[in-house]
Structures are given as structure tokens and as C-alpha cells.
MDTraj code that builds the backbone (N, CA, C; nanometers):
import mdtraj as md
import numpy as np

residues = "MET GLU SER ARG LEU LYS VAL LEU GLY HIS PRO VAL HIS PRO MET LEU VAL MET PHE PRO PHE ALA LEU LEU VAL THR ALA VAL PHE PHE ASP PHE VAL ASP THR LEU GLY GLY SER ALA VAL PHE GLY GLU ILE ALA TYR TRP ASN ILE ALA VAL GLY LEU VAL MET GLY LEU LEU ALA ALA ALA ALA GLY SER VAL ASP LEU HIS ALA ILE PRO ALA GLY THR ARG ALA LYS ARG ILE GLY LEU THR HIS ALA ALA ALA ASN LEU ALA VAL VAL LEU LEU PHE ALA ALA VAL TRP VAL VAL ARG PHE ASN ALA ASP SER ARG ALA ALA GLY GLY ALA LEU ILE ALA ILE GLU VAL VAL ALA LEU ALA ILE LEU GLY ILE SER GLY TRP LEU GLY GLY GLU LEU VAL ASP ARG LEU GLY VAL GLY VAL TYR PRO GLU ALA ASP LEU ASN ALA PRO SER SER LEU ARG HIS GLU THR ALA THR PRO ARG ARG GLY GLU MET ARG".split()
xyz = np.array([
    [1.2315, 8.4022, 4.1356],
    [1.3411, 8.4687, 4.0706],
    [1.4712, 8.4268, 4.1364],
    [1.5690, 8.4027, 4.0560],
    [1.6990, 8.3610, 4.1084],
    [1.7826, 8.4825, 4.1461],
    [1.8765, 8.4597, 4.2360],
    [1.9671, 8.5654, 4.2773],
    [2.0495, 8.6138, 4.1591],
    [2.0751, 8.7433, 4.1548],
    [2.1557, 8.8009, 4.0475],
    [2.3057, 8.7922, 4.0789],
    [2.3378, 8.7739, 4.2062],
    [2.4769, 8.7714, 4.2492],
    [2.5064, 8.6341, 4.3104],
    [2.5848, 8.5537, 4.2374],
    [2.6129, 8.4170, 4.2809],
    [2.7623, 8.3878, 4.2764],
    [2.8024, 8.2912, 4.3577],
    [2.9372, 8.2357, 4.3532],
    [2.9215, 8.0846, 4.3447],
    [2.9773, 8.0271, 4.2404],
    [2.9670, 7.8827, 4.2166],
    [2.8220, 7.8351, 4.2216],
    [2.7307, 7.9167, 4.1704],
    [2.5902, 7.8802, 4.1615],
    [2.5080, 7.9064, 4.2867],
    [2.5696, 7.9622, 4.3914],
    [2.4978, 7.9872, 4.5170],
    [2.4835, 8.1371, 4.5414],
    [2.3660, 8.1815, 4.5883],
    [2.3451, 8.3245, 4.6154],
    [2.4420, 8.3761, 4.7217],
    [2.4979, 8.4941, 4.7002],
    [2.5976, 8.5510, 4.7898],
    [2.5348, 8.6090, 4.9166],
    [2.4221, 8.6767, 4.9043],
    [2.3617, 8.7438, 5.0203],
    [2.3399, 8.6489, 5.1378],
    [2.2771, 8.5309, 5.1186],
    [2.2591, 8.4409, 5.2332],
    [2.3919, 8.3911, 5.2918],
    [2.4954, 8.3858, 5.2092],
    [2.6262, 8.3448, 5.2610],
    [2.6835, 8.4491, 5.3561],
    [2.6558, 8.5753, 5.3301],
    [2.7158, 8.6830, 5.4071],
    [2.6380, 8.7211, 5.5329],
    [2.5065, 8.7039, 5.5328],
    [2.4258, 8.7558, 5.6438],
    [2.4555, 8.6874, 5.7769],
    [2.5036, 8.5656, 5.7718],
    [2.5300, 8.4960, 5.8990],
    [2.6414, 8.5631, 5.9786],
    [2.7353, 8.6271, 5.9107],
    [2.8486, 8.6889, 5.9811],
    [2.8069, 8.8080, 6.0666],
    [2.7399, 8.9103, 6.0100],
    [2.7007, 9.0212, 6.0980],
    [2.6018, 8.9768, 6.2056],
    [2.5130, 8.8867, 6.1707],
    [2.4156, 8.8385, 6.2694],
    [2.4887, 8.7774, 6.3885],
    [2.5793, 8.6837, 6.3619],
    [2.6512, 8.6150, 6.4691],
    [2.7427, 8.7106, 6.5460],
    [2.8131, 8.7979, 6.4757],
    [2.9048, 8.8903, 6.5422],
    [2.8319, 8.9887, 6.6333],
    [2.7178, 9.0396, 6.5882],
    [2.6447, 9.1376, 6.6685],
    [2.5772, 9.0733, 6.7881],
    [2.5212, 8.9549, 6.7702],
    [2.4612, 8.8833, 6.8834],
    [2.5690, 8.8516, 6.9869],
    [2.6831, 8.8040, 6.9405],
    [2.7931, 8.7716, 7.0314],
    [2.8447, 8.8962, 7.1023],
    [2.8494, 9.0081, 7.0330],
    [2.8935, 9.1333, 7.0957],
    [2.8034, 9.1705, 7.2127],
    [2.6739, 9.1586, 7.1938],
    [2.5808, 9.1926, 7.3015],
    [2.5985, 9.0959, 7.4188],
    [2.6154, 8.9688, 7.3889],
    [2.6399, 8.8700, 7.4942],
    [2.7658, 8.9063, 7.5732],
    [2.8748, 8.9395, 7.5027],
    [2.9992, 8.9766, 7.5703],
    [2.9838, 9.1050, 7.6504],
    [2.9040, 9.1980, 7.6003],
    [2.8791, 9.3203, 7.6770],
    [2.8043, 9.2898, 7.8063],
    [2.7093, 9.1970, 7.8012],
    [2.6400, 9.1555, 7.9232],
    [2.7389, 9.0945, 8.0221],
    [2.8255, 9.0067, 7.9727],
    [2.9250, 8.9435, 8.0593],
    [3.0155, 9.0499, 8.1222],
    [3.0613, 9.1449, 8.0420],
    [3.1467, 9.2532, 8.0922],
    [3.0737, 9.3349, 8.1984],
    [2.9492, 9.3694, 8.1718],
    [2.8715, 9.4521, 8.2645],
    [2.8408, 9.3784, 8.3946],
    [2.8241, 9.2484, 8.3869],
    [2.7922, 9.1703, 8.5066],
    [2.9160, 9.1312, 8.5869],
    [3.0294, 9.1929, 8.5541],
    [3.1487, 9.1709, 8.6352],
    [3.2556, 9.0849, 8.5717],
    [3.2375, 9.0495, 8.4473],
    [3.3400, 8.9712, 8.3792],
    [3.4629, 9.0556, 8.3499],
    [3.5622, 8.9929, 8.2985],
    [3.6867, 9.0608, 8.2634],
    [3.6599, 9.1715, 8.1616],
    [3.7402, 9.2786, 8.1691],
    [3.7266, 9.3909, 8.0754],
    [3.7539, 9.3489, 7.9315],
    [3.8212, 9.2357, 7.9138],
    [3.8496, 9.1882, 7.7784],
    [3.7194, 9.1577, 7.7026],
    [3.6129, 9.1231, 7.7750],
    [3.4854, 9.0959, 7.7086],
    [3.4298, 9.2216, 7.6414],
    [3.4435, 9.3366, 7.7061],
    [3.4009, 9.4629, 7.6449],
    [3.4830, 9.4956, 7.5212],
    [3.6118, 9.4679, 7.5286],
    [3.7008, 9.4921, 7.4142],
    [3.6638, 9.4014, 7.2972],
    [3.6394, 9.2739, 7.3267],
    [3.6002, 9.1794, 7.2206],
    [3.4666, 9.2208, 7.1602],
    [3.3729, 9.2634, 7.2442],
    [3.2424, 9.3081, 7.1953],
    [3.2588, 9.4275, 7.1017],
    [3.3437, 9.5200, 7.1392],
    [3.3709, 9.6383, 7.0566],
    [3.4196, 9.5963, 6.9176],
    [3.5150, 9.5055, 6.9126],
    [3.5688, 9.4621, 6.7830],
    [3.4704, 9.3744, 6.7068],
    [3.3881, 9.2977, 6.7783],
    [3.2820, 9.2217, 6.7104],
    [3.1858, 9.3168, 6.6398],
    [3.1530, 9.4271, 6.7054],
    [3.0643, 9.5256, 6.6437],
    [3.1313, 9.5841, 6.5194],
    [3.2591, 9.6182, 6.5297],
    [3.3298, 9.6770, 6.4156],
    [3.3274, 9.5826, 6.2955],
    [3.3634, 9.4568, 6.3178],
    [3.3656, 9.3606, 6.2074],
    [3.2228, 9.3291, 6.1619],
    [3.1284, 9.3229, 6.2561],
    [2.9883, 9.2993, 6.2207],
    [2.9330, 9.4086, 6.1310],
    [2.9726, 9.5332, 6.1561],
    [2.9282, 9.6440, 6.0721],
    [2.9855, 9.6325, 5.9310],
    [3.1126, 9.5996, 5.9208],
    [3.1741, 9.5837, 5.7884],
    [3.1060, 9.4696, 5.7123],
    [3.0872, 9.3574, 5.7782],
    [3.0220, 9.2434, 5.7122],
    [2.8757, 9.2753, 5.6803],
    [2.8109, 9.3532, 5.7670],
    [2.6736, 9.3943, 5.7404],
    [2.6631, 9.4796, 5.6153],
    [2.7601, 9.5667, 5.5954],
    [2.7599, 9.6489, 5.4744],
    [2.7847, 9.5649, 5.3496],
    [2.8711, 9.4651, 5.3603],
    [2.8925, 9.3734, 5.2468],
    [2.7658, 9.2941, 5.2165],
    [2.6995, 9.2446, 5.3218],
    [2.5743, 9.1702, 5.3029],
    [2.4677, 9.2607, 5.2422],
    [2.4633, 9.3860, 5.2864],
    [2.3657, 9.4815, 5.2322],
    [2.3899, 9.5077, 5.0841],
    [2.5166, 9.5195, 5.0464],
    [2.5486, 9.5423, 4.9054],
    [2.5012, 9.4245, 4.8207],
    [2.5274, 9.3030, 4.8670],
    [2.4828, 9.1842, 4.7937],
    [2.3304, 9.1762, 4.7911],
    [2.2666, 9.2081, 4.9037],
    [2.1209, 9.2038, 4.9103],
    [2.0559, 9.3080, 4.8220],
    [2.1197, 9.4233, 4.8080],
    [2.0606, 9.5290, 4.7249],
    [2.0568, 9.4893, 4.5776],
    [2.1516, 9.4069, 4.5353],
    [2.1500, 9.3579, 4.3969],
    [2.0234, 9.2756, 4.3740],
    [1.9933, 9.1863, 4.4671],
    [1.8721, 9.1051, 4.4542],
    [1.7458, 9.1883, 4.4737],
    [1.7494, 9.2839, 4.5663],
    [1.6316, 9.3677, 4.5914],
    [1.5918, 9.4451, 4.4671],
    [1.6883, 9.4985, 4.3962],
    [1.6581, 9.5765, 4.2751],
    [1.6004, 9.4897, 4.1638],
    [1.6237, 9.3599, 4.1703],
    [1.5719, 9.2701, 4.0669],
    [1.4286, 9.2249, 4.0943],
    [1.3781, 9.2477, 4.2149],
    [1.2409, 9.2070, 4.2480],
    [1.1441, 9.3031, 4.1802],
    [1.0456, 9.2499, 4.1074],
    [0.9502, 9.3377, 4.0392],
    [0.8714, 9.4260, 4.1360],
    [0.8500, 9.5505, 4.0964],
    [0.7719, 9.6457, 4.1767],
    [0.6273, 9.5989, 4.1871],
    [0.5636, 9.6367, 4.2953],
    [0.4224, 9.6048, 4.3136],
    [0.3957, 9.4651, 4.3673],
    [0.4997, 9.3903, 4.3994],
    [0.4810, 9.2554, 4.4536],
    [0.4963, 9.2581, 4.6052],
    [0.4395, 9.1560, 4.6689],
    [0.4572, 9.1410, 4.8130],
    [0.6051, 9.1253, 4.8462],
    [0.6771, 9.0555, 4.7603],
    [0.8200, 9.0343, 4.7820],
    [0.8952, 9.1670, 4.7848],
    [0.8594, 9.2601, 4.7006],
    [0.9266, 9.3906, 4.6977],
    [0.8990, 9.4662, 4.8271],
    [0.7737, 9.4631, 4.8749],
    [0.7403, 9.5307, 5.0002],
    [0.8178, 9.4704, 5.1171],
    [0.8230, 9.3386, 5.1227],
    [0.8966, 9.2734, 5.2307],
    [1.0459, 9.3019, 5.2176],
    [1.0975, 9.2978, 5.0958],
    [1.2390, 9.3266, 5.0738],
    [1.2770, 9.4666, 5.1186],
    [1.1928, 9.5632, 5.0897],
    [1.2201, 9.7013, 5.1315],
    [1.2134, 9.7155, 5.2836],
    [1.1173, 9.6470, 5.3458],
    [1.1071, 9.6495, 5.4919],
    [1.2290, 9.5824, 5.5544],
    [1.2700, 9.4693, 5.4977],
    [1.3892, 9.3970, 5.5422],
    [1.5122, 9.4875, 5.5322],
    [1.5274, 9.5565, 5.4226],
    [1.6414, 9.6461, 5.4031],
    [1.6375, 9.7628, 5.5012],
    [1.5200, 9.8212, 5.5223],
    [1.5072, 9.9340, 5.6149],
    [1.5390, 9.8912, 5.7581],
    [1.4919, 9.7733, 5.7966],
    [1.5207, 9.7228, 5.9311],
    [1.6704, 9.6996, 5.9485],
    [1.7343, 9.6433, 5.8470],
    [1.8784, 9.6201, 5.8559],
    [1.9557, 9.7516, 5.8605],
    [1.9084, 9.8509, 5.7880],
    [1.9719, 9.9826, 5.7938],
    [1.9616, 10.0388, 5.9355],
    [1.8460, 10.0243, 5.9986],
    [1.8289, 10.0706, 6.1366],
    [1.9258, 9.9990, 6.2302],
    [1.9416, 9.8687, 6.2122],
    [2.0343, 9.7913, 6.2952],
    [2.1773, 9.8422, 6.2772],
    [2.2175, 9.8611, 6.1533],
    [2.3534, 9.9091, 6.1259],
    [2.3738, 10.0478, 6.1875],
    [2.2761, 10.1355, 6.1738],
    [2.2896, 10.2700, 6.2299],
    [2.2969, 10.2680, 6.3823],
    [2.2153, 10.1841, 6.4459],
    [2.2185, 10.1753, 6.5921],
    [2.3523, 10.1206, 6.6419],
    [2.3988, 10.0121, 6.5797],
    [2.5271, 9.9562, 6.6221],
    [2.6423, 10.0499, 6.5866],
    [2.6319, 10.1215, 6.4766],
    [2.7361, 10.2184, 6.4412],
    [2.7420, 10.3294, 6.5455],
    [2.6270, 10.3748, 6.5933],
    [2.6240, 10.4780, 6.6971],
    [2.6892, 10.4262, 6.8255],
    [2.6578, 10.3033, 6.8625],
    [2.7192, 10.2426, 6.9814],
    [2.8709, 10.2336, 6.9630],
    [2.9131, 10.1927, 6.8450],
    [3.0567, 10.1775, 6.8181],
    [3.1278, 10.3129, 6.8257],
    [3.0667, 10.4166, 6.7685],
    [3.1293, 10.5495, 6.7703],
    [3.1422, 10.6016, 6.9129],
    [3.0394, 10.5828, 6.9938],
    [3.0462, 10.6269, 7.1337],
    [3.1602, 10.5547, 7.2044],
    [3.1714, 10.4255, 7.1814],
    [3.2774, 10.3478, 7.2463],
    [3.4154, 10.3836, 7.1906],
    [3.4209, 10.4163, 7.0630],
    [3.5478, 10.4550, 7.0008],
    [3.6043, 10.5797, 7.0674],
    [3.5167, 10.6739, 7.0991],
    [3.5590, 10.8011, 7.1578],
    [3.5709, 10.7977, 7.3098],
    [3.5372, 10.6860, 7.3714],
    [3.5404, 10.6754, 7.5178],
    [3.6774, 10.6280, 7.5662],
    [3.7014, 10.6473, 7.6949],
    [3.8261, 10.6009, 7.7556],
    [3.8291, 10.4490, 7.7653],
    [3.7117, 10.3896, 7.7760],
    [3.7003, 10.2451, 7.7923],
    [3.6138, 10.1882, 7.6804],
    [3.6381, 10.0652, 7.6436],
    [3.5563, 10.0000, 7.5407],
    [3.4294, 9.9394, 7.6006],
    [3.4099, 9.9491, 7.7300],
    [3.2917, 9.8934, 7.7958],
    [3.1651, 9.9649, 7.7488],
    [3.0575, 9.8900, 7.7441],
    [2.9324, 9.9452, 7.6916],
    [2.8518, 10.0182, 7.7977],
    [2.8222, 9.9556, 7.9082],
    [2.7373, 10.0169, 8.0097],
    [2.5899, 10.0033, 7.9756],
    [2.5044, 10.0437, 8.0685],
    [2.3607, 10.0198, 8.0597],
    [2.2899, 10.0777, 7.9394],
    [2.3096, 10.2075, 7.9112],
    [2.2368, 10.2711, 7.8010],
    [2.2773, 10.2131, 7.6662],
    [2.4061, 10.1893, 7.6471],
    [2.4508, 10.1337, 7.5190],
    [2.4024, 9.9900, 7.5012],
    [2.4014, 9.9144, 7.6096],
    [2.3495, 9.7772, 7.6000],
    [2.2000, 9.7804, 7.5669],
    [2.1276, 9.8753, 7.6225],
    [1.9848, 9.8872, 7.5907],
    [1.9655, 9.9143, 7.4415],
    [2.0483, 10.0002, 7.3852],
    [2.0414, 10.0270, 7.2408],
    [2.0738, 9.9008, 7.1627],
    [2.1754, 9.8277, 7.2079],
    [2.2121, 9.7024, 7.1409],
    [2.0978, 9.6014, 7.1441],
    [2.0286, 9.5921, 7.2564],
    [1.9172, 9.4966, 7.2680],
    [1.8036, 9.5353, 7.1733],
    [1.7749, 9.6646, 7.1645],
    [1.6734, 9.7116, 7.0689],
    [1.7160, 9.6766, 6.9263],
    [1.8432, 9.6991, 6.8954],
    [1.8943, 9.6670, 6.7616],
    [1.8828, 9.5171, 6.7343],
    [1.9108, 9.4339, 6.8346],
    [1.8972, 9.2884, 6.8157],
    [1.7513, 9.2482, 6.7929],
    [1.6589, 9.3143, 6.8607],
    [1.5171, 9.2845, 6.8381],
    [1.4782, 9.3165, 6.6936],
    [1.5251, 9.4298, 6.6449],
    [1.4990, 9.4671, 6.5053],
    [1.5659, 9.3673, 6.4118],
    [1.6868, 9.3254, 6.4461],
    [1.7588, 9.2272, 6.3653],
    [1.6833, 9.0947, 6.3589],
    [1.6239, 9.0549, 6.4695],
    [1.5433, 8.9316, 6.4706],
    [1.4236, 8.9422, 6.3772],
    [1.3564, 9.0557, 6.3798],
    [1.2422, 9.0779, 6.2900],
    [1.2897, 9.0776, 6.1451],
    [1.3996, 9.1450, 6.1206],
    [1.4534, 9.1502, 5.9853],
    [1.4965, 9.0122, 5.9364],
    [1.5531, 8.9335, 6.0267],
    [1.5907, 8.7967, 5.9906],
    [1.4685, 8.7145, 5.9521],
    [1.3596, 8.7338, 6.0256],
    [1.2361, 8.6627, 5.9913],
    [1.1869, 8.7080, 5.8535],
    [1.1940, 8.8378, 5.8270],
    [1.1523, 8.8880, 5.6959],
    [1.2394, 8.8301, 5.5844],
    [1.3694, 8.8194, 5.6096],
    [1.4588, 8.7577, 5.5113],
    [1.4225, 8.6123, 5.4875],
    [1.3889, 8.5416, 5.5943],
    [1.3438, 8.4034, 5.5805],
    [1.2138, 8.3937, 5.5029],
    [1.1269, 8.4890, 5.5245],
    [1.0003, 8.4938, 5.4495],
    [1.0287, 8.5118, 5.3001],
    [1.1223, 8.5980, 5.2689],
    [1.1585, 8.6201, 5.1288],
    [1.2113, 8.4931, 5.0633],
    [1.2993, 8.4243, 5.1329],
    [1.3628, 8.3060, 5.0745],
    [1.2735, 8.1830, 5.0832],
    [1.2266, 8.1526, 5.2044],
    [1.1540, 8.0267, 5.2248],
    [1.0101, 8.0301, 5.1757],
    [0.9437, 8.1407, 5.1915],
    [0.8023, 8.1495, 5.1529],
    [0.7843, 8.1972, 5.0096],
    [0.8624, 8.2989, 4.9730],
    [0.8433, 8.3603, 4.8419],
    [0.9427, 8.3103, 4.7374],
    [1.0472, 8.2416, 4.7799],
    [1.1437, 8.1844, 4.6868],
    [1.2372, 8.2848, 4.6227],
    [1.2465, 8.4054, 4.6805],
    [1.3329, 8.5089, 4.6229],
    [1.4787, 8.4655, 4.6340],
    [1.5478, 8.4746, 4.5243],
    [1.6892, 8.4439, 4.5215],
    [1.7231, 8.2983, 4.5003],
    [1.6225, 8.2103, 4.5080],
    [1.6546, 8.0681, 4.4974],
    [1.5709, 7.9921, 4.3956],
    [1.4583, 8.0475, 4.3573],
    [1.3663, 7.9723, 4.2733],
    [1.3244, 8.0571, 4.1542],
    [1.3558, 8.0130, 4.0314],
    [1.3278, 8.0968, 3.9142],
    [1.1798, 8.1276, 3.8932],
    [1.0933, 8.0394, 3.9349],
    [0.9490, 8.0608, 3.9167],
    [0.8821, 8.0921, 4.0498],
    [0.9458, 8.1759, 4.1296],
    [0.8968, 8.2092, 4.2628],
    [0.7611, 8.2776, 4.2558],
    [0.6789, 8.2524, 4.3579],
    [0.5510, 8.3217, 4.3713],
    [0.5755, 8.4450, 4.4567],
    [0.6002, 8.5574, 4.3932],
    [0.6389, 8.6787, 4.4639],
    [0.5238, 8.7455, 4.5374],
    [0.4042, 8.6863, 4.5294],
    [0.2888, 8.7372, 4.6020],
    [0.2278, 8.6311, 4.6924],
    [0.3053, 8.5290, 4.7290],
    [0.2548, 8.4240, 4.8180],
    [0.2119, 8.4856, 4.9508],
    [0.1107, 8.4274, 5.0163],
    [0.0657, 8.4825, 5.1441],
    [0.1712, 8.4623, 5.2531],
    [0.1562, 8.5369, 5.3607],
    [0.2490, 8.5298, 5.4732],
    [0.2527, 8.3907, 5.5342],
    [0.3675, 8.3520, 5.5862],
    [0.3793, 8.2235, 5.6538],
    [0.3052, 8.2252, 5.7869],
    [0.2649, 8.3425, 5.8334],
    [0.1886, 8.3526, 5.9571],
    [0.0415, 8.3173, 5.9364],
    [-0.0001, 8.3132, 5.8119],
    [-0.1369, 8.2734, 5.7810],
    [-0.1411, 8.1238, 5.7605],
    [-0.2570, 8.0661, 5.7695],
    [-0.2707, 7.9209, 5.7532],
    [-0.2891, 7.8801, 5.6082],
    [-0.2938, 7.9790, 5.5198],
    [-0.3058, 7.9484, 5.3779],
    [-0.1740, 7.8900, 5.3299],
    [-0.1814, 7.8072, 5.2293],
    [-0.0575, 7.7520, 5.1738],
    [-0.0276, 7.8200, 5.0422],
    [0.0986, 7.8344, 5.0160],
    [0.1408, 7.8949, 4.8897],
    [0.1198, 7.7955, 4.7772],
    [0.1181, 7.8460, 4.6580],
    [0.1076, 7.7597, 4.5409],
    [0.2286, 7.6670, 4.5390],
    [0.2070, 7.5353, 4.5244],
    [0.3226, 7.4454, 4.5259],
    [0.4126, 7.4706, 4.4058],
    [0.5405, 7.4541, 4.4277],
    [0.6367, 7.4701, 4.3211],
    [0.6392, 7.3430, 4.2384],
    [0.6915, 7.3557, 4.1178],
    [0.6994, 7.2421, 4.0281],
    [0.7695, 7.1259, 4.0989],
    [0.7096, 7.0087, 4.0979],
    [0.7671, 6.8905, 4.1589],
    [0.7342, 6.8737, 4.3057],
    [0.6701, 6.9735, 4.3694],
    [0.6349, 6.9627, 4.5099],
    [0.4939, 6.9103, 4.5234],
    [0.4693, 6.8426, 4.6332],
    [0.3344, 6.7933, 4.6625],
    [0.2749, 6.8816, 4.7712],
    [0.1431, 6.8901, 4.7748],
    [0.0756, 6.9645, 4.8812],
    [0.0645, 6.8812, 5.0043],
])
top = md.Topology()
chain = top.add_chain()
for i, resn in enumerate(residues, 1):
    res = top.add_residue(resn, chain, resSeq=i)
    for name in ("N", "CA", "C"):
        top.add_atom(name, md.element.get_by_symbol(name[0]), res)
traj = md.Trajectory(xyz[None], top)
């Protein structure tokens, strides 16, 4: 199934997901640098990376929800899509909580407990990213009109049905 939301023929959701992913990973890196004795500016940059990452994450979620609603119910793709969406929601909520705590604090520095929450959120984000890759690369969601929405997991040694024009 092809993406329902496109710009110049390209799906919007994959275009947007790289921004929150990169901003949130970079924020955690900067928080580590700040905590390990780096300049306080690293904590400030991390704080703003989280803020912009959350906004971009919500935009990516909106675009992704358009495609998610188009996936037929009862398919493996729908189950993975819902899990992917739930994981991303957890990431957004965790980073939003970290951002709110820092917003109300005297300092933009994260400290140990907040960094631990950020690391957990990044682990969930990594899993969600893999699920998104499974949707696109394995199941063809958003990119291939004749996608096999019930193809087996890429973690199995089984191969998916080849697409038109592909060789096994």
C-alpha cells in the first residue's frame, strides 16, 4: 500500500522521522557531556533539542497516523504499526516529562535521574525505529502498492514473497 500523505510523490512520514530521532539522540549525548563536566551550554542545547524534537515528533506522528489508518485491520502490518505508534508515544511522553522538569528547574541541566529516563526513552526509540523499518522495508507499507502486509518478520530466515520484478 502506498502512503496516503505525499509531497512530490514521496511519503512524508519517513521524511519527518529523522528530525526527532536525531534531535533526541543528540540531546542525550549533550546531556552526557554536560554531566561529565562539559560546559553548561551543552545542557541548554540538549534542553532545546528536546523541545524541537518533541515538536517534530508530533508532526511525524501526525503524518504516520494518516498511513496507519490506511493499513487494513487484521494484518501483521497493522499490529506492527500500532506497536510502533505506541512506542513512539511512550518516547514522546518520557521526553516531554524530562523537558517539563527542566523547564521548571533553575538550571537546564539534566542530572542522573533525567538522563536515565532519556536513555530508557532512546532504547524504546531504537526498538520503534526497527519496527518502522520492518513496516517499510519488509512489509512495503507506504512505498509499495502491492505490499505483502502479512510478510514474516525479518528476524526469521523465511523470505517474503518477491515483489513484481524482483528476483529471489
